[in-house]
DRENTOR-133162 format. One record per residue (C-alpha): residue number from 0; residue in one letter; y, x, z. Coordinates in steps of 0.001 Angstrom, whole numbers, always signed. Example, Ala and Ser with C-alpha at 12.3 -4.5 7.8 and 13.67 -1.06 7.14 Angstrom:
BEGIN
<pt pos="0" code="A" py="-4500" px="+12300" pz="+7800"/>
<pt pos="1" code="S" py="-1060" px="+13670" pz="+7140"/>
END
This chain:
BEGIN
<pt pos="0" code="X" py="+0" px="+0" pz="+0"/>
<pt pos="1" code="X" py="+3322" px="+1592" pz="-1045"/>
<pt pos="2" code="X" py="+6056" px="+2104" pz="+1549"/>
<pt pos="3" code="X" py="+9785" px="+2564" pz="+986"/>
<pt pos="4" code="X" py="+11151" px="+6097" pz="+833"/>
<pt pos="5" code="X" py="+13035" px="+7568" pz="+3758"/>
<pt pos="6" code="X" py="+16790" px="+7068" pz="+3979"/>
<pt pos="7" code="X" py="+18884" px="+10248" pz="+3686"/>
<pt pos="8" code="X" py="+22174" px="+10378" pz="+5607"/>
<pt pos="9" code="X" py="+24631" px="+13301" pz="+5775"/>
<pt pos="10" code="X" py="+24595" px="+14641" pz="+9326"/>
<pt pos="11" code="X" py="+25396" px="+17705" pz="+11411"/>
<pt pos="12" code="X" py="+23416" px="+18891" pz="+14421"/>
<pt pos="13" code="X" py="+25756" px="+20460" pz="+16972"/>
<pt pos="14" code="X" py="+25809" px="+21933" pz="+20422"/>
<pt pos="15" code="X" py="+28798" px="+21044" pz="+22538"/>
<pt pos="16" code="X" py="+28970" px="+22563" pz="+26014"/>
<pt pos="17" code="X" py="+25531" px="+22107" pz="+27567"/>
<pt pos="18" code="X" py="+24575" px="+19173" pz="+25318"/>
<pt pos="19" code="X" py="+23375" px="+18708" pz="+21745"/>
<pt pos="20" code="X" py="+23774" px="+15759" pz="+19418"/>
<pt pos="21" code="X" py="+23612" px="+14490" pz="+15858"/>
<pt pos="22" code="X" py="+27103" px="+14025" pz="+14394"/>
<pt pos="23" code="X" py="+28042" px="+11634" pz="+11604"/>
<pt pos="24" code="X" py="+31199" px="+10770" pz="+9740"/>
<pt pos="25" code="X" py="+31622" px="+7002" pz="+9862"/>
<pt pos="26" code="X" py="+32024" px="+6874" pz="+6091"/>
<pt pos="27" code="X" py="+28627" px="+8530" pz="+5573"/>
<pt pos="28" code="X" py="+26658" px="+5922" pz="+7507"/>
<pt pos="29" code="X" py="+24912" px="+3071" pz="+5654"/>
<pt pos="30" code="X" py="+27278" px="+132" pz="+5252"/>
<pt pos="31" code="X" py="+25372" px="-1963" pz="+7793"/>
<pt pos="32" code="X" py="+25828" px="+796" pz="+10398"/>
<pt pos="33" code="X" py="+29556" px="+1269" pz="+9964"/>
<pt pos="34" code="X" py="+30105" px="-1531" pz="+12463"/>
<pt pos="35" code="X" py="+28720" px="-1787" pz="+16004"/>
<pt pos="36" code="X" py="+25523" px="-3743" pz="+16281"/>
<pt pos="37" code="X" py="+21763" px="-3824" pz="+15983"/>
<pt pos="38" code="X" py="+21565" px="-1938" pz="+12682"/>
<pt pos="39" code="X" py="+23506" px="+1037" pz="+14058"/>
<pt pos="40" code="X" py="+21440" px="+1123" pz="+17254"/>
<pt pos="41" code="X" py="+18186" px="+976" pz="+15281"/>
<pt pos="42" code="X" py="+19311" px="+3870" pz="+13125"/>
<pt pos="43" code="X" py="+20306" px="+6072" pz="+16044"/>
<pt pos="44" code="X" py="+17083" px="+5327" pz="+17899"/>
<pt pos="45" code="X" py="+15078" px="+6429" pz="+14853"/>
<pt pos="46" code="X" py="+17227" px="+9526" pz="+14296"/>
<pt pos="47" code="X" py="+16587" px="+10679" pz="+17859"/>
<pt pos="48" code="X" py="+12953" px="+9516" pz="+17918"/>
<pt pos="49" code="X" py="+13174" px="+6787" pz="+20558"/>
<pt pos="50" code="X" py="+11652" px="+4964" pz="+22264"/>
<pt pos="51" code="X" py="+8999" px="+7603" pz="+22843"/>
<pt pos="52" code="X" py="+6219" px="+6841" pz="+25360"/>
<pt pos="53" code="X" py="+5235" px="+10521" pz="+25205"/>
<pt pos="54" code="X" py="+8768" px="+11588" pz="+26286"/>
<pt pos="55" code="X" py="+8731" px="+14426" pz="+23752"/>
<pt pos="56" code="X" py="+10805" px="+13248" pz="+20737"/>
<pt pos="57" code="X" py="+8323" px="+14919" pz="+18396"/>
<pt pos="58" code="X" py="+9263" px="+12503" pz="+15584"/>
<pt pos="59" code="X" py="+13035" px="+12792" pz="+15798"/>
<pt pos="60" code="X" py="+16058" px="+14992" pz="+16448"/>
<pt pos="61" code="X" py="+16156" px="+14392" pz="+20186"/>
<pt pos="62" code="X" py="+15076" px="+16869" pz="+22817"/>
<pt pos="63" code="X" py="+13628" px="+14389" pz="+25329"/>
<pt pos="64" code="X" py="+16405" px="+14994" pz="+27871"/>
<pt pos="65" code="X" py="+19648" px="+13164" pz="+28542"/>
<pt pos="66" code="X" py="+21496" px="+16295" pz="+27322"/>
<pt pos="67" code="X" py="+19872" px="+16202" pz="+23893"/>
<pt pos="68" code="X" py="+19414" px="+12490" pz="+23116"/>
<pt pos="69" code="X" py="+22859" px="+11788" pz="+21735"/>
<pt pos="70" code="X" py="+24578" px="+10613" pz="+18558"/>
<pt pos="71" code="X" py="+28265" px="+10805" pz="+17655"/>
<pt pos="72" code="X" py="+30423" px="+9071" pz="+15045"/>
<pt pos="73" code="X" py="+33807" px="+10454" pz="+14009"/>
<pt pos="74" code="X" py="+36404" px="+8934" pz="+11717"/>
<pt pos="75" code="X" py="+40092" px="+9252" pz="+10918"/>
<pt pos="76" code="X" py="+41908" px="+7844" pz="+13890"/>
<pt pos="77" code="X" py="+43058" px="+4250" pz="+14003"/>
<pt pos="78" code="X" py="+45363" px="+5113" pz="+16927"/>
<pt pos="79" code="X" py="+48869" px="+6543" pz="+16368"/>
<pt pos="80" code="X" py="+49397" px="+10216" pz="+17228"/>
<pt pos="81" code="X" py="+45670" px="+10964" pz="+17187"/>
<pt pos="82" code="X" py="+43611" px="+12813" pz="+14581"/>
<pt pos="83" code="X" py="+40172" px="+11284" pz="+15036"/>
<pt pos="84" code="X" py="+38312" px="+8456" pz="+16712"/>
<pt pos="85" code="X" py="+35234" px="+9702" pz="+18567"/>
<pt pos="86" code="X" py="+32440" px="+7263" pz="+19418"/>
<pt pos="87" code="X" py="+29469" px="+8386" pz="+21486"/>
<pt pos="88" code="X" py="+26004" px="+6849" pz="+21867"/>
<pt pos="89" code="X" py="+23606" px="+7923" pz="+24640"/>
<pt pos="90" code="X" py="+20131" px="+7179" pz="+23307"/>
<pt pos="91" code="X" py="+17490" px="+6171" pz="+25822"/>
<pt pos="92" code="X" py="+14330" px="+8258" pz="+25675"/>
<pt pos="93" code="X" py="+11754" px="+5644" pz="+26646"/>
<pt pos="94" code="X" py="+13503" px="+2357" pz="+25866"/>
<pt pos="95" code="X" py="+14882" px="+817" pz="+22613"/>
<pt pos="96" code="X" py="+18430" px="+1103" pz="+23877"/>
<pt pos="97" code="X" py="+21676" px="+2936" pz="+23018"/>
<pt pos="98" code="X" py="+24279" px="+3031" pz="+25794"/>
<pt pos="99" code="X" py="+27901" px="+2877" pz="+24600"/>
<pt pos="100" code="X" py="+29436" px="+2496" pz="+28074"/>
<pt pos="101" code="X" py="+30830" px="+6007" pz="+28527"/>
<pt pos="102" code="X" py="+31800" px="+9354" pz="+27072"/>
<pt pos="103" code="X" py="+30025" px="+12705" pz="+26844"/>
<pt pos="104" code="X" py="+32429" px="+15386" pz="+28036"/>
<pt pos="105" code="X" py="+30292" px="+18208" pz="+26682"/>
<pt pos="106" code="X" py="+30127" px="+16727" pz="+23190"/>
<pt pos="107" code="X" py="+33884" px="+16102" pz="+23326"/>
<pt pos="108" code="X" py="+34074" px="+19846" pz="+22686"/>
<pt pos="109" code="X" py="+31956" px="+19536" pz="+19573"/>
<pt pos="110" code="X" py="+33953" px="+16473" pz="+18491"/>
<pt pos="111" code="X" py="+37082" px="+18623" pz="+18244"/>
<pt pos="112" code="X" py="+35290" px="+21271" pz="+16208"/>
<pt pos="113" code="X" py="+33452" px="+18754" pz="+14006"/>
<pt pos="114" code="X" py="+36699" px="+16951" pz="+13227"/>
<pt pos="115" code="X" py="+37909" px="+20138" pz="+11522"/>
<pt pos="116" code="X" py="+34553" px="+20948" pz="+9907"/>
<pt pos="117" code="X" py="+34349" px="+17422" pz="+8472"/>
<pt pos="118" code="X" py="+37834" px="+17439" pz="+6977"/>
<pt pos="119" code="X" py="+39118" px="+14718" pz="+9286"/>
<pt pos="120" code="X" py="+42154" px="+16700" pz="+10504"/>
<pt pos="121" code="X" py="+45253" px="+17143" pz="+8343"/>
<pt pos="122" code="X" py="+45140" px="+20747" pz="+7008"/>
<pt pos="123" code="X" py="+48838" px="+21050" pz="+7864"/>
<pt pos="124" code="X" py="+47804" px="+20868" pz="+11546"/>
<pt pos="125" code="X" py="+45340" px="+23756" pz="+11214"/>
<pt pos="126" code="X" py="+46521" px="+27412" pz="+11251"/>
<pt pos="127" code="X" py="+45551" px="+28838" pz="+7860"/>
<pt pos="128" code="X" py="+46372" px="+32550" pz="+8119"/>
<pt pos="129" code="X" py="+43920" px="+35431" pz="+8591"/>
<pt pos="130" code="X" py="+45444" px="+36214" pz="+11981"/>
<pt pos="131" code="X" py="+43869" px="+33026" pz="+13317"/>
<pt pos="132" code="X" py="+45222" px="+30662" pz="+15893"/>
<pt pos="133" code="X" py="+44414" px="+27472" pz="+17775"/>
<pt pos="134" code="X" py="+44209" px="+24017" pz="+16210"/>
<pt pos="135" code="X" py="+45158" px="+21214" pz="+18580"/>
<pt pos="136" code="X" py="+42895" px="+18254" pz="+17787"/>
<pt pos="137" code="X" py="+44010" px="+14923" pz="+19248"/>
<pt pos="138" code="X" py="+40902" px="+12852" pz="+19928"/>
<pt pos="139" code="X" py="+40804" px="+9151" pz="+20727"/>
<pt pos="140" code="X" py="+37681" px="+8563" pz="+22827"/>
<pt pos="141" code="X" py="+36815" px="+5114" pz="+21540"/>
<pt pos="142" code="X" py="+34132" px="+4257" pz="+24134"/>
<pt pos="143" code="X" py="+36576" px="+4379" pz="+27045"/>
<pt pos="144" code="X" py="+39968" px="+4256" pz="+25324"/>
<pt pos="145" code="X" py="+41210" px="+7673" pz="+26451"/>
<pt pos="146" code="X" py="+42884" px="+10707" pz="+24872"/>
<pt pos="147" code="X" py="+41226" px="+14120" pz="+24811"/>
<pt pos="148" code="X" py="+43027" px="+17185" pz="+23492"/>
<pt pos="149" code="X" py="+40764" px="+19944" pz="+22135"/>
<pt pos="150" code="X" py="+42225" px="+23416" pz="+21605"/>
<pt pos="151" code="X" py="+39925" px="+24806" pz="+18906"/>
<pt pos="152" code="X" py="+40141" px="+28474" pz="+17797"/>
<pt pos="153" code="X" py="+40374" px="+28892" pz="+14034"/>
<pt pos="154" code="X" py="+40460" px="+31734" pz="+11523"/>
<pt pos="155" code="X" py="+41382" px="+31339" pz="+7849"/>
<pt pos="156" code="X" py="+41638" px="+27613" pz="+8463"/>
<pt pos="157" code="X" py="+38018" px="+27360" pz="+9650"/>
<pt pos="158" code="X" py="+36599" px="+26821" pz="+13125"/>
<pt pos="159" code="X" py="+35783" px="+30095" pz="+14844"/>
<pt pos="160" code="X" py="+32405" px="+29517" pz="+16468"/>
<pt pos="161" code="X" py="+31398" px="+32989" pz="+17631"/>
<pt pos="162" code="X" py="+33004" px="+34727" pz="+20584"/>
<pt pos="163" code="X" py="+32430" px="+36194" pz="+24021"/>
<pt pos="164" code="X" py="+33024" px="+33108" pz="+26189"/>
<pt pos="165" code="X" py="+30024" px="+32578" pz="+28458"/>
<pt pos="166" code="X" py="+29105" px="+29163" pz="+29825"/>
<pt pos="167" code="X" py="+26422" px="+28811" pz="+32488"/>
<pt pos="168" code="X" py="+23677" px="+26595" pz="+31112"/>
<pt pos="169" code="X" py="+24132" px="+27937" pz="+27560"/>
<pt pos="170" code="X" py="+22062" px="+30955" pz="+26552"/>
<pt pos="171" code="X" py="+24444" px="+32770" pz="+24221"/>
<pt pos="172" code="X" py="+28227" px="+33368" pz="+24250"/>
<pt pos="173" code="X" py="+30537" px="+31632" pz="+21776"/>
<pt pos="174" code="X" py="+34230" px="+30932" pz="+21182"/>
<pt pos="175" code="X" py="+36088" px="+29183" pz="+23996"/>
<pt pos="176" code="X" py="+37426" px="+25678" pz="+23427"/>
<pt pos="177" code="X" py="+39782" px="+24297" pz="+26055"/>
<pt pos="178" code="X" py="+39623" px="+20548" pz="+26684"/>
<pt pos="179" code="X" py="+42322" px="+18417" pz="+28276"/>
<pt pos="180" code="X" py="+41232" px="+14976" pz="+29433"/>
<pt pos="181" code="X" py="+44473" px="+13007" pz="+29573"/>
<pt pos="182" code="X" py="+44895" px="+10315" pz="+32231"/>
<pt pos="183" code="X" py="+41125" px="+10263" pz="+32856"/>
<pt pos="184" code="X" py="+41314" px="+7839" pz="+35776"/>
<pt pos="185" code="X" py="+40434" px="+4288" pz="+34839"/>
<pt pos="186" code="X" py="+43276" px="+1825" pz="+34437"/>
<pt pos="187" code="X" py="+41442" px="-412" pz="+32038"/>
<pt pos="188" code="X" py="+39092" px="-3327" pz="+32267"/>
<pt pos="189" code="X" py="+36354" px="-2023" pz="+34552"/>
<pt pos="190" code="X" py="+37772" px="-1881" pz="+38021"/>
<pt pos="191" code="X" py="+41496" px="-1372" pz="+37561"/>
<pt pos="192" code="X" py="+41957" px="+1834" pz="+39553"/>
<pt pos="193" code="X" py="+40534" px="+5293" pz="+40047"/>
<pt pos="194" code="X" py="+38862" px="+4088" pz="+43258"/>
<pt pos="195" code="X" py="+37443" px="+646" pz="+42375"/>
<pt pos="196" code="X" py="+36850" px="-269" pz="+46033"/>
<pt pos="197" code="X" py="+40309" px="+917" pz="+47079"/>
<pt pos="198" code="X" py="+38785" px="+3474" pz="+49464"/>
<pt pos="199" code="X" py="+38307" px="+7242" pz="+49276"/>
<pt pos="200" code="X" py="+35048" px="+6898" pz="+51219"/>
<pt pos="201" code="X" py="+32910" px="+3784" pz="+51611"/>
<pt pos="202" code="X" py="+29887" px="+2785" pz="+53638"/>
<pt pos="203" code="X" py="+27541" px="+1982" pz="+50771"/>
<pt pos="204" code="X" py="+24679" px="-385" pz="+51555"/>
<pt pos="205" code="X" py="+21417" px="+961" pz="+50146"/>
<pt pos="206" code="X" py="+17733" px="+149" pz="+50706"/>
<pt pos="207" code="X" py="+16113" px="+1501" pz="+53881"/>
<pt pos="208" code="X" py="+13842" px="+3556" pz="+51618"/>
<pt pos="209" code="X" py="+16888" px="+5615" pz="+50639"/>
<pt pos="210" code="X" py="+18243" px="+6376" pz="+54096"/>
<pt pos="211" code="X" py="+17418" px="+5147" pz="+57588"/>
<pt pos="212" code="X" py="+19853" px="+2438" pz="+58581"/>
<pt pos="213" code="X" py="+20587" px="+1425" pz="+54994"/>
<pt pos="214" code="X" py="+24135" px="+2801" pz="+54961"/>
<pt pos="215" code="X" py="+25336" px="+5870" pz="+53111"/>
<pt pos="216" code="X" py="+28777" px="+7461" pz="+52982"/>
<pt pos="217" code="X" py="+29954" px="+7490" pz="+49354"/>
<pt pos="218" code="X" py="+33019" px="+8300" pz="+47270"/>
<pt pos="219" code="X" py="+33072" px="+6071" pz="+44196"/>
<pt pos="220" code="X" py="+35514" px="+7167" pz="+41543"/>
<pt pos="221" code="X" py="+36261" px="+6451" pz="+37914"/>
<pt pos="222" code="X" py="+37737" px="+9603" pz="+36412"/>
<pt pos="223" code="X" py="+36121" px="+11010" pz="+33303"/>
<pt pos="224" code="X" py="+33177" px="+8711" pz="+33987"/>
<pt pos="225" code="X" py="+32303" px="+6326" pz="+36836"/>
<pt pos="226" code="X" py="+30589" px="+8474" pz="+39478"/>
<pt pos="227" code="X" py="+29076" px="+7901" pz="+42903"/>
<pt pos="228" code="X" py="+29259" px="+10968" pz="+45172"/>
<pt pos="229" code="X" py="+27185" px="+11266" pz="+48343"/>
<pt pos="230" code="X" py="+26612" px="+14109" pz="+50786"/>
<pt pos="231" code="X" py="+23477" px="+16132" pz="+50090"/>
<pt pos="232" code="X" py="+22656" px="+16386" pz="+53798"/>
<pt pos="233" code="X" py="+22766" px="+12606" pz="+54216"/>
<pt pos="234" code="X" py="+19856" px="+12188" pz="+51780"/>
<pt pos="235" code="X" py="+17824" px="+15183" pz="+52921"/>
<pt pos="236" code="X" py="+18992" px="+17843" pz="+50480"/>
<pt pos="237" code="X" py="+20955" px="+21108" pz="+50673"/>
<pt pos="238" code="X" py="+22798" px="+21009" pz="+47334"/>
<pt pos="239" code="X" py="+20919" px="+24102" pz="+46130"/>
<pt pos="240" code="X" py="+18139" px="+22125" pz="+44412"/>
<pt pos="241" code="X" py="+17119" px="+22934" pz="+40840"/>
<pt pos="242" code="X" py="+16042" px="+20456" pz="+38220"/>
<pt pos="243" code="X" py="+12274" px="+20712" pz="+38789"/>
<pt pos="244" code="X" py="+12567" px="+20037" pz="+42514"/>
<pt pos="245" code="X" py="+14097" px="+16615" pz="+41871"/>
<pt pos="246" code="X" py="+12628" px="+15603" pz="+38538"/>
<pt pos="247" code="X" py="+9035" px="+16274" pz="+39598"/>
<pt pos="248" code="X" py="+9406" px="+13853" pz="+42520"/>
<pt pos="249" code="X" py="+9095" px="+10236" pz="+41293"/>
<pt pos="250" code="X" py="+9949" px="+8822" pz="+44722"/>
<pt pos="251" code="X" py="+13162" px="+10870" pz="+44860"/>
<pt pos="252" code="X" py="+14174" px="+9607" pz="+41425"/>
<pt pos="253" code="X" py="+13580" px="+6019" pz="+42574"/>
<pt pos="254" code="X" py="+15841" px="+6596" pz="+45581"/>
<pt pos="255" code="X" py="+18592" px="+8041" pz="+43392"/>
<pt pos="256" code="X" py="+18338" px="+5065" pz="+41055"/>
<pt pos="257" code="X" py="+18656" px="+2738" pz="+44043"/>
<pt pos="258" code="X" py="+21854" px="+4543" pz="+45064"/>
<pt pos="259" code="X" py="+23146" px="+4316" pz="+41492"/>
<pt pos="260" code="X" py="+22464" px="+571" pz="+41315"/>
<pt pos="261" code="X" py="+24133" px="-6" pz="+44686"/>
<pt pos="262" code="X" py="+27154" px="+1989" pz="+43541"/>
<pt pos="263" code="X" py="+27364" px="+165" pz="+40223"/>
<pt pos="264" code="X" py="+27387" px="-3172" pz="+42034"/>
<pt pos="265" code="X" py="+30031" px="-2026" pz="+44537"/>
<pt pos="266" code="X" py="+32215" px="-605" pz="+41748"/>
<pt pos="267" code="X" py="+32024" px="-3870" pz="+39824"/>
<pt pos="268" code="X" py="+30317" px="-2266" pz="+36819"/>
<pt pos="269" code="X" py="+27434" px="-4735" pz="+36958"/>
<pt pos="270" code="X" py="+27005" px="-8168" pz="+38523"/>
<pt pos="271" code="X" py="+23269" px="-8075" pz="+39208"/>
<pt pos="272" code="X" py="+20825" px="-5202" pz="+39860"/>
<pt pos="273" code="X" py="+18915" px="-6142" pz="+36710"/>
<pt pos="274" code="X" py="+21931" px="-5240" pz="+34570"/>
<pt pos="275" code="X" py="+21548" px="-1580" pz="+35567"/>
<pt pos="276" code="X" py="+18691" px="-1267" pz="+33070"/>
<pt pos="277" code="X" py="+21127" px="-1885" pz="+30224"/>
<pt pos="278" code="X" py="+23712" px="+512" pz="+31647"/>
<pt pos="279" code="X" py="+21744" px="+3716" pz="+32139"/>
<pt pos="280" code="X" py="+24548" px="+6112" pz="+31213"/>
<pt pos="281" code="X" py="+26979" px="+4977" pz="+33905"/>
<pt pos="282" code="X" py="+27691" px="+5354" pz="+36719"/>
<pt pos="283" code="X" py="+26549" px="+8895" pz="+37424"/>
<pt pos="284" code="X" py="+25128" px="+9791" pz="+40815"/>
<pt pos="285" code="X" py="+25943" px="+13197" pz="+42320"/>
<pt pos="286" code="X" py="+25414" px="+14884" pz="+45673"/>
<pt pos="287" code="X" py="+27691" px="+17514" pz="+47172"/>
<pt pos="288" code="X" py="+27459" px="+20216" pz="+49820"/>
<pt pos="289" code="X" py="+29574" px="+23060" pz="+51191"/>
<pt pos="290" code="X" py="+29105" px="+26512" pz="+49597"/>
<pt pos="291" code="X" py="+25916" px="+28434" pz="+50272"/>
<pt pos="292" code="X" py="+24170" px="+31227" pz="+48399"/>
<pt pos="293" code="X" py="+21378" px="+30143" pz="+46038"/>
<pt pos="294" code="X" py="+19479" px="+31282" pz="+42966"/>
<pt pos="295" code="X" py="+20348" px="+29484" pz="+39734"/>
<pt pos="296" code="X" py="+17732" px="+28447" pz="+37173"/>
<pt pos="297" code="X" py="+18519" px="+31587" pz="+35155"/>
<pt pos="298" code="X" py="+17559" px="+33756" pz="+38114"/>
<pt pos="299" code="X" py="+21169" px="+34717" pz="+38793"/>
<pt pos="300" code="X" py="+22317" px="+34727" pz="+42415"/>
<pt pos="301" code="X" py="+25313" px="+32477" pz="+43072"/>
<pt pos="302" code="X" py="+27088" px="+33744" pz="+46160"/>
<pt pos="303" code="X" py="+28613" px="+31274" pz="+48594"/>
<pt pos="304" code="X" py="+31916" px="+33109" pz="+48324"/>
<pt pos="305" code="X" py="+32039" px="+32574" pz="+44560"/>
<pt pos="306" code="X" py="+32223" px="+28757" pz="+44718"/>
<pt pos="307" code="X" py="+34201" px="+26086" pz="+46535"/>
<pt pos="308" code="X" py="+31295" px="+23645" pz="+46816"/>
<pt pos="309" code="X" py="+27884" px="+22761" pz="+45395"/>
<pt pos="310" code="X" py="+27216" px="+19723" pz="+43193"/>
<pt pos="311" code="X" py="+24057" px="+18335" pz="+41661"/>
<pt pos="312" code="X" py="+24259" px="+15329" pz="+39337"/>
<pt pos="313" code="X" py="+21815" px="+12987" pz="+37661"/>
<pt pos="314" code="X" py="+22084" px="+11672" pz="+34129"/>
<pt pos="315" code="X" py="+19852" px="+8952" pz="+32666"/>
<pt pos="316" code="X" py="+17658" px="+9057" pz="+35768"/>
<pt pos="317" code="X" py="+17039" px="+12820" pz="+35872"/>
<pt pos="318" code="X" py="+18786" px="+15774" pz="+37499"/>
<pt pos="319" code="X" py="+20957" px="+17498" pz="+34888"/>
<pt pos="320" code="X" py="+20132" px="+21128" pz="+34147"/>
<pt pos="321" code="X" py="+23811" px="+22082" pz="+34481"/>
<pt pos="322" code="X" py="+26694" px="+19579" pz="+34674"/>
<pt pos="323" code="X" py="+27882" px="+16757" pz="+32471"/>
<pt pos="324" code="X" py="+31429" px="+17359" pz="+31239"/>
<pt pos="325" code="X" py="+32665" px="+13933" pz="+32242"/>
<pt pos="326" code="X" py="+31138" px="+14320" pz="+35694"/>
<pt pos="327" code="X" py="+32931" px="+17671" pz="+35973"/>
<pt pos="328" code="X" py="+36179" px="+15764" pz="+35408"/>
<pt pos="329" code="X" py="+35208" px="+13410" pz="+38235"/>
<pt pos="330" code="X" py="+34411" px="+16402" pz="+40449"/>
<pt pos="331" code="X" py="+37722" px="+18119" pz="+39732"/>
<pt pos="332" code="X" py="+39651" px="+14914" pz="+40296"/>
<pt pos="333" code="X" py="+37906" px="+13957" pz="+43527"/>
<pt pos="334" code="X" py="+38261" px="+17516" pz="+44823"/>
<pt pos="335" code="X" py="+42026" px="+17317" pz="+44290"/>
<pt pos="336" code="X" py="+42363" px="+14252" pz="+46527"/>
<pt pos="337" code="X" py="+42224" px="+14959" pz="+50277"/>
<pt pos="338" code="X" py="+39683" px="+12833" pz="+52096"/>
<pt pos="339" code="X" py="+37020" px="+12308" pz="+49425"/>
<pt pos="340" code="X" py="+33521" px="+13597" pz="+50078"/>
<pt pos="341" code="X" py="+34001" px="+16106" pz="+47263"/>
<pt pos="342" code="X" py="+37242" px="+17363" pz="+48789"/>
<pt pos="343" code="X" py="+35629" px="+17604" pz="+52223"/>
<pt pos="344" code="X" py="+32685" px="+19601" pz="+50841"/>
<pt pos="345" code="X" py="+35197" px="+21991" pz="+49263"/>
<pt pos="346" code="X" py="+36892" px="+22545" pz="+52627"/>
<pt pos="347" code="X" py="+39597" px="+19883" pz="+52464"/>
<pt pos="348" code="X" py="+43289" px="+20246" pz="+51704"/>
<pt pos="349" code="X" py="+45212" px="+19967" pz="+48466"/>
<pt pos="350" code="X" py="+43944" px="+21843" pz="+45427"/>
<pt pos="351" code="X" py="+44445" px="+21781" pz="+41651"/>
<pt pos="352" code="X" py="+41171" px="+23462" pz="+40673"/>
<pt pos="353" code="X" py="+37675" px="+24060" pz="+42019"/>
<pt pos="354" code="X" py="+34743" px="+26218" pz="+41027"/>
<pt pos="355" code="X" py="+31495" px="+24488" pz="+41879"/>
<pt pos="356" code="X" py="+27894" px="+25610" pz="+41811"/>
<pt pos="357" code="X" py="+25394" px="+23643" pz="+39710"/>
<pt pos="358" code="X" py="+21718" px="+24294" pz="+38877"/>
<pt pos="359" code="X" py="+22516" px="+26708" pz="+36018"/>
<pt pos="360" code="X" py="+25442" px="+28547" pz="+37594"/>
<pt pos="361" code="X" py="+29113" px="+27753" pz="+38140"/>
<pt pos="362" code="X" py="+31915" px="+25863" pz="+36428"/>
<pt pos="363" code="X" py="+35648" px="+25755" pz="+37038"/>
<pt pos="364" code="X" py="+37581" px="+22547" pz="+36463"/>
<pt pos="365" code="X" py="+41208" px="+21742" pz="+37157"/>
<pt pos="366" code="X" py="+42873" px="+18398" pz="+37836"/>
<pt pos="367" code="X" py="+46416" px="+17296" pz="+38575"/>
<pt pos="368" code="X" py="+46341" px="+14349" pz="+40975"/>
<pt pos="369" code="X" py="+49239" px="+12567" pz="+42673"/>
<pt pos="370" code="X" py="+49999" px="+9409" pz="+44587"/>
<pt pos="371" code="X" py="+52167" px="+6759" pz="+42946"/>
<pt pos="372" code="X" py="+53089" px="+3696" pz="+45008"/>
<pt pos="373" code="X" py="+50227" px="+4428" pz="+47353"/>
<pt pos="374" code="X" py="+47670" px="+4703" pz="+44538"/>
<pt pos="375" code="X" py="+46042" px="+7949" pz="+43464"/>
<pt pos="376" code="X" py="+46251" px="+8857" pz="+39796"/>
<pt pos="377" code="X" py="+45339" px="+11936" pz="+37807"/>
<pt pos="378" code="X" py="+47426" px="+12967" pz="+34826"/>
<pt pos="379" code="X" py="+45112" px="+15565" pz="+33344"/>
<pt pos="380" code="X" py="+41831" px="+17403" pz="+33885"/>
<pt pos="381" code="X" py="+41120" px="+20710" pz="+32164"/>
<pt pos="382" code="X" py="+37980" px="+22722" pz="+31511"/>
<pt pos="383" code="X" py="+36631" px="+25252" pz="+29019"/>
<pt pos="384" code="X" py="+33469" px="+24779" pz="+26952"/>
<pt pos="385" code="X" py="+32180" px="+25990" pz="+23585"/>
<pt pos="386" code="X" py="+30555" px="+24447" pz="+20522"/>
<pt pos="387" code="X" py="+28833" px="+25404" pz="+17315"/>
<pt pos="388" code="X" py="+26999" px="+23910" pz="+14363"/>
<pt pos="389" code="X" py="+23255" px="+24454" pz="+14579"/>
<pt pos="390" code="X" py="+22311" px="+22754" pz="+11304"/>
<pt pos="391" code="X" py="+23968" px="+20606" pz="+8685"/>
<pt pos="392" code="X" py="+22757" px="+18636" pz="+5715"/>
<pt pos="393" code="X" py="+20924" px="+15316" pz="+5674"/>
<pt pos="394" code="X" py="+18877" px="+13649" pz="+8356"/>
<pt pos="395" code="X" py="+15999" px="+11605" pz="+6993"/>
<pt pos="396" code="X" py="+14698" px="+8464" pz="+8690"/>
<pt pos="397" code="X" py="+12142" px="+5881" pz="+7639"/>
<pt pos="398" code="X" py="+13766" px="+2730" pz="+6366"/>
<pt pos="399" code="X" py="+14466" px="+711" pz="+9521"/>
<pt pos="400" code="X" py="+16249" px="-2122" pz="+7781"/>
<pt pos="401" code="X" py="+19693" px="-520" pz="+7587"/>
END
C-alpha cells in the first residue's frame, strides 16, 4: 500500500545557552501551520519525535529532555520598534502536547542570532565592516508579550559564532551574546503583579507527603517566567544536588510536582489541579540554599566563596542540568528584593546582581528592581549566553495532515 512522501520544511537546528531547538521562519511553515492551532502542534510534535513512550526521541529532532524538546518560530515583527516576533513552543516528551504558556530564556539568545541569519533584521541595523561590531536585535517575545534586546556580535555583516566566552553547562566556548529582558515582571493578564499573592513570602499549603504539617514557605514571583521558590532545607535537600540525585527518585519528582501544582493554584495560573497537566512549562519550581562548596556535574569544584547562593530548578518535571534562562531572570529579580527567600539565601540586603551555583557550575545575572507606590517592579534583567547553528537545511516529517 503506497504512503505519501515526507514533507520537507526549511529549518535550522540551533543551540542557545544551555538549550537546543528547531528554528523556523514563519513564512517557511506549511500554510496550515502559519496560524496557532492543531496543525502547528501536530507538526512540532512530529519534528521533535513526541509523544515517545521510550523517552528517547529516536525518531525526531528532540533530545528527550526539557532542554532539547523545543521549537521556535520567528517572523518580521508586528510590533513597532521591534525587529522580530519570537514564538516558542515547549514540546512534551511523553504527551501529545505543546506548551505555549512561557518563554525560553536560553533560546532567546539563539532567536537574536537566528533573526540575523534568516534575513529578518534590516541590514542597515547590522554593522557591515570587517572590523566587526554588535548588532542590537529588538525581539518581541510573543508568548508573554515582552521585549528582549539581544546584543549579537557580528563580523562582515554576519553573526560571529565562535569566541572564548565560556558558559557552564555548555561544553565548548563561543561568542558572547548579552541579553536584556526588559520589564520582565508580569503586568499582564495572569496575576497582575510581580508577586501574584501580594506577598514576598507565603505559607503555601501542600500535601503532607511533601512536608510534615502541609505548609511550606514559598516566594512566588512572575519575572522572566512564573516561578515558585522554596528553601532546600525545608524539603530535605542541601542545594548541592545534581540532576541524577533528583531525577532518579520518582517519589521526589512527585513531591516537586505537588509543590508546582499548589503554587500554580495560589498564583492564579490554573483554577483546578487537573489543569496543571496542560501547563507543564509553567510555573517553574526551584529550591535555594546559602553558599556551600560542592562538585558540579563537570567535576569542577564550586567554592562557597565564589557564589552568593545555590539554586536548583525543575523544568517539565525534571531537574534541569544547568539553569533555564527565564528562571535565571526570576532568580536575579527575587535576589534584588529584600525579604524574598532568594534574597535571604543570598545573605539579604539590596543587590543588583548575584552569582548562583547550579548543577553545572555558576551563572551571574543582574536585575534592577525598585518599589513604585508600594509595589515592586523590575525594569531590566541582564545575563550573558551564547548561541550557534548546529545544522541547517530541511527537516523531513511524515505527512501528519498539515
